[in-house]
N, C-alpha and C positions, 0 to 999 in steps of 0.2 A: 330517231333517238327514243329508246324505251323510257317512258315517263318515270319508271321506277328504278332505272339503272343509271346512276351517276356516271358522268364521263369527265375526264380531265379536259382542260382547255385545249390541249393539242389534239385530243380525240374529237372534240367538238368541231375544230377546224377541219379535220379530215372528213367528218360527217357532212359539213357544209359543202366541201369540194366534191364529195361523192354524189351530192344532190345536184351538182352542176353549177354551183356558185363560183364565179371567177374571182380568184383572190390574187391580187398583184403584190400585196405586202403582208406577209404572214404575221409580222410583228405588230402591225397596226390592228389586225383582227385579234391577236393574242391580248394586246393591251385592252381592247374593248371588252372582250369576254372575261377578262380578269376583274372587270368593274361593273359588268352588266351580264345578267344571266342569259343563257342560250334561250330559255323559255321566253324571256322578255323580248329578245331579238325576233323570235318567231312571229310575234304579232305584227311585225312590219314587213313580213316577206310574202304574205298570202297572195297578193295581187301580182307578184313577180314569179309565181310558180304555176305550173300546169296542174290545176286542181282535178283534172280528169284522170290523172295518173296516180296510182296508189301511193307511190313513193313521194309524190308532190315535188317533182324535180323542178328546178329553176328553168325558166324559158331561156332560149339561146342568148348568150352574151351578157346576161345579168351579172354584175360584179358587186362586190361588197360595198363599194362607194355608192351604188344605187340604193342599197338598203340603208346605208348611213345617212344619206340625204333625207329619206323619209323620217328616220329617227330624229335627226336634228331639227327638221321642220316641226315635228310634233312637240319637241321641247319648247321651241319658240312660240308655237301656237298656245300651248298651255300657259306659258308665262304671260302672254298678252291677255288671254281670257281671265286668268286668275286676278290680274290687276284690275281689269274692267269690272268683274263681278264684285270685287271689294268695294269699289265706288258705289255700285248699285246697292249693295247690302247696307252701307252706311246711310244712304239716302232713304231707303225703305224704312230702316229702323227709326230714323229721325222723324219721318212722317207718321209712323205708327205711334210713337211717343207723343208727338206734338198734338196731333188731331184728337186723340183720346184723352190725354191728360188735361187739356184745356177745357174739356167738357165734363169729364167724370173724375178728375183728380189724379194725384200721383200714384195711387194704388188701384187704379181701375181694373187692372188685370187679375186682381184677387176677388173680384165680384163675379160670381158664377152666372149672374143674370145676363151678362153680355154674351154668353156662349150658347151655341145651338146644341152641342152634344156633350152631355155631362161626363160621360165615360172618357172621352178624348180630353176634356178639360182636366179631369182628375189625373190622367196620365201626364199631362203637361206639368201640373203642379208638383207631382211626385218627382219628376225628372228635374224640375227647376230647383226644388229644395235640396236634392242631392248635389246638383251642380253648385249651388250656393255654398254648401258645406265643404265641397272638395276644392273650391276655388282658392288659388294662391294669390289672387290680385290684392294689392294693398288696400284698395278702396272697398273691398268686401269684408275685410277682417273685422271691422266694428260691428258687423251684423251677424257674425257667427257665434254660436253657443255650443258649449260642450255637451249639453243635455238636450239639444234640439233648438228649434227656432219657433218663436211665437209670432203671431201675425203682425203685431205692432213693430217688431224688429225687422221685418222684411223691407228692403230698400225700395225707394221710389222707382218707377218704371225706367227713368232715364239712367239709373244706376244698374238695375237688374238686367236690363236688356243688353248691356255691354258684355255679359257673360253667356248669353243665350245664342246658340248657333242660328245661322240663316234658315236652315231646315226647320228648326223648332219654331222660329218666329213665323215662318210661312204657314205652318200648320195651325199656329195660334190665330193668325189672320183669317185663314180659311174657316175656322170654327166660330168666328165672330158672327153674331146676328147682323142682318142687314141694318144699316144705320146711315145717318148723314155723314158720320165720321168715315165710314168705310167708303162711301161714295166720294168724299173729298180726297181721300188718299188716291183713289183711282184717277180722279180728275187732275190731281197734281202731276201724275205721270202721263197725262194726255190720253186717258182711256175712258171710254164711255161705259165699260163693263168691268166691275171689280172681279168678276169670275175669271176673265182673261188674266188680270193681274195676279190673282191667286195662283193660277197655273204657271205663269211665267216665273214668279218668284220661287216657287217650289222647284221647277225645272232648273233654274239657275243655281239653286242650292245643290242639286244633284251633280251638275257639271263642275261646280266649284269644289265639291268634295272629290271628284275624280282628279281634278288638277292638284289638289292638296296632297293626294296620295300618289302623284306622279303616274296616273293612269294614261293609257293611250286614248287620244281623241280622234286621230286620223283613222278613217275607215271603221269607226265604231258605231254600233247601233246603241243609242242611249236608251236606258230603260224607263223612259218617260216621254210621252208624246206632248210636244208643245202645241198649244192651240194657236190658230192664226188670228191676227187682228183684222177681222172682216168689216166691222162697222167703220164708217167714215170717221176720221179724226183730224185734228188740226195739224198733226205732224205727218210727214210722208212715210209710207211703208211700202213694202214690196207688193207688186200687183200680181205676179205669177205665184199662185198658191198651189200649183200642181207640182209639189215638191214633197219629199219625205218629211214627216213631222218628228222624226227621231234621229236625225243626222245633224251634224254640227252646223250646217249652213243656216237653218232656221234659227238656231240658237244665237249665232253671231248677228243675225238680223234683229232679233229681240234685244240683244245687248246694245247694238248700235242705236236702236230706237230709244231705249231708256237713257243711254248716255247723252244723246242729243237733247233730251229734256233736262237732265241733271246738270250737264255742263256743255252748253251749245258749242263751245270752242274746243271740244275734245279732239284728240288725234287718232281715235280708234280706227276710223275708216282708212286713213292714210297708212297707219302701221299695218293693218290687215292686208291691204292691197300691196304694200311694199314687201311684206312677208311672202305673199303668193308669187310676186314677180321674182323674188330671189331664188325661188325653188320652182322653176317652170315645168319641171318633169313630174311634179307631184300631181297625182290624179285627183281632180276636183270632184268628179262624179262619185268617188268613194265617200266624199263628205257631204253629198246631197246638193252640191252646187248645180243649178241648171246651166245649160250651155250658154244661154244669153244673159247670165246674171249681171254682167257689167253694163248691159243696156238699160237696166232698171234705173228710173230716175232716182231711186233711193240710194244708189251707189255712184251716181255721176256727180 
């Protein structure tokens, strides 16, 4: 398909058939392509095609249902991860608010002395003030001014942080100087190093953003390497670290670790394994899962 040449849905179907995709029900494919672009579908076909052939023909006997299975699996995976990262975001925000406000007061985040990089802090403040002015939340309205915002009108951190994204909060956390508060937050999540927590929270903000915009997770190389939790800790973690640091497997490991701290009775592991069992044909290698992943004590 010429990237610059639009095709009708019927011609898209013909193109798929010319590439060797077996189509049993043309109406099913027509309905799908009427609600999902051909380009979006392509992202789920790469492992089903012969990439050594210029036309990228489908391997023998691959049918539309095979592609649809991967597509539907990815929808369910996104939903599972999005819900899980929401819980982590709320817990992280709560700890950031609680630990710092109890020591430094409700407006601690307006004190530049807490931050290592002044330029990054100024960028945060500019973005925050813009977000505050644009916010349509009822609880923000009393703090907005037509001619700007003065320092004394800025809400307390437990109000302000409700409108700040996880990505922005993670950058704020990373920019904080070393302190007992920062160490206490890491300790709350059963981590000996706040550096790993900084990395994890930012990585999870990236993947949460992908989920929020309905991006593909399956077979995706995520543009952020997740650091491994190497130091001994009180909670179990995976032992096999010979895995890609930018595929979904290490991300779901981090999610499960944090959820087990936040909500020990959570059902993330059960739902993830159940999802994988419902789609046995889905390639786990493409998501960074090692062959023996189920033998890890972390997953048993």
